[in-house]
N, C-alpha and C positions, 0 to 999 in steps of 0.2 A: 219576245212573248210569242207563241205560236197561237194559232187560233183555237188549239185544243186546251190550251192552258188556262186556267181560270184567273180572272184579273186579281192583282194584290187586294186583299181586304183586310184593314185593320180596325178593330174596336177600340172605342175609348171611353172610359167612365166621364163623368160630367163634373160634379161638385169635388173642388179640391184637386182635380187632376187637369181639367181645361179652364175651369174658373174658380175664383176664390168666394166662394158662397157665404163665408162665415158673415160679412157685414150685413147682408140683406138678411141672413137667418136671425141674426140679433135683432134687427129692427121688427121683424115680424114677432118674433117671441115676446118681444116686450110689448108691442100692441095687443098680442093674445092674451099675455098675463094681466094687462090692464084691464081688458075686457071681462076676464073670468074672474078677476080678483086673486089671481096666483102669482107668486113671486118666484117665478122660475129661474134658477142659477144660469144666468144666460151664458156667462163666459166658460162654466164647466160644459155645457151642453153643446156649445161650439168648438170646442179643443179638438174634437176628433169625430168630425162630419163622416156620415156614412150610412150607420143604420137607418133602417126606416123610420119615418117621423113618429109613426105610432109608437113604436118600441122607444123612443127619446122622450115621449110625453108620459108615458105609463106610470113611471115611478112618480109623479108629480101630481097626478089627477086620480080621482075615484075611477075605477075599472069602467063602468057605466058611461063616462065622460068623455073616455080617450077618443072614440070615433068620431064623435062629434067636433072636438076639439082639432083634431086632424083635418076635418073638412073646412072648418073656420080658418085653420091656418093656410090651408090651399087657396081660399078665398082671397084673404088678405094678401098673399104673397105677390101678385101682379102689382099693387100700388106701393109696396113697401120694399121690394127687395130687388127689382130687374136693374133699376138705374145704379144702385149702390154696388152691384157686383162687377169686379173687373177680370179681365183674362189673368190667367197665370202667365208667367214668362216662358217664353216659346210656344204657347199652344197654338197661335194661328200659324207659325212656321211649321210645327209638326203636321198639322192637317196638309197645309199645302206640299210638304214633302210626299205624302201619300198620293195625292193628286198628281203630282209632276211625275211619279212612277205609272201613271195611268190607273192607280188605284182608287178603291172606294173607302170612304170614312163612315163607319158606323156607330153612333153614340147609343151605349147601353147603360142607362142609369136607373138608380133608384127612384128618382124625382119623378112626379106627376108629369105626364109628358106634354101637357099644354103649357104649364111653367117652364119645362126644360125648352120648348121651342120658342118662350120669349127670350129666354138668353140667348140662345144662337141668333135669333132675328138682332136683337138689340146690340150685340157685338158684332154682327156680321160674320160670324162662322158657318162656312159651307160644309155641309155635311150632305152624304146621300141617303142615310137610313136614320131614324131616330126611334129607339125603343125605350119607353119608360114604365116607372113603377116595376121594375126587377130587382131582385136582390140576391146577393151571393150565388148559390149555384144555378139559382132561377136564371141568371144571365146567360148561362150556356146555352139553353134553347136558342135564343136570338144570334148568338154567336155561331153557331153550327148553321142556323138556317141561311145566314148571310154569307157562310163560306170563309169566316174570319179565319187569318192564320196568326193572329196575334190579339191580344187583349191588354190595354194600358189603363193602369188604376193606380190608385194611392193607398188603398185599404186591404186588409187580409181577405176581406171577403171578396173584393174584385179578384185576387189570387184565386180564391176557391172558385169562381165563375169562370175563370181562363182554364184551371186545370180539368173542371167537369166538362168542359167543351173540348179539352185535347189540343189547346192551343198554346203559343208561347206567352207566358204571363211576363210583362213589363210592368215593373212598379216604379213610381216617382216618390220622392219624399216630401211633396208638398202638403200632404194630409197629416194626420196624425199618429199615423203608424211610422215606427223607426224601423231604420235598416233591418235590425237583428229580427224584429218579430215578421217582417216581410220574408225575409229568406227563412226563418222557421216554417212558415206557412207554404213555403215551396216555390216561390216565384223564381223565375229563370233569370232574370235582368233586374237590376236596380239602377237606376238613374236619379242624379239629384234634383234634376226638374227636367221639363219637355225641352228646353234648349239643348240637350244632348241626344234628343231622340232622331233628328235627320241625320245624323252620322251613324247612329245605330243602325236606322233602318238601310242605308247605303251598304252598310257591311253585313248585315243579318236579316235584312226584312224578308228575303225569300229563301 
């Protein structure tokens, strides 16, 4: 790589791409529901994580209560979700593959950034930049700013963010979106999970 060539930079989504957020999300939803006296359909709500929290809560609460419930969810999150959430297969190796090429890892997530940081620190994931609370096409600003050449995610809205940024969309099947839906959304690459990412990066990363 010449001195004038920008470093390889790869963006990654967090929930259901790098980490299996579902166990922690379930615990927080149950705790929040007990506090509010609301019987959230926990399994249904965790079947396809990715949309912003308030969007997920909205069908189950009066409109005026959604913002406060979202704030309370985020406050409960550190005590109920961090320890319960594991890495997904290949996540650590995927980040290492970028760093081994002298590249930078940028995590761009819809999750509240302080809670996302707790996950990264708890699991010992080394990332160069964390951008939180951005969704869909809104992820494009961070990807462009950091000079990403690819964005890896599990949801059609991750594809939307990658395409809006003009970068390669790499999708994994570890979230709730099937291959056909991701392809229809315009993703360039579909991998079963992140275990396949280092080989893809070696062949196509630059």
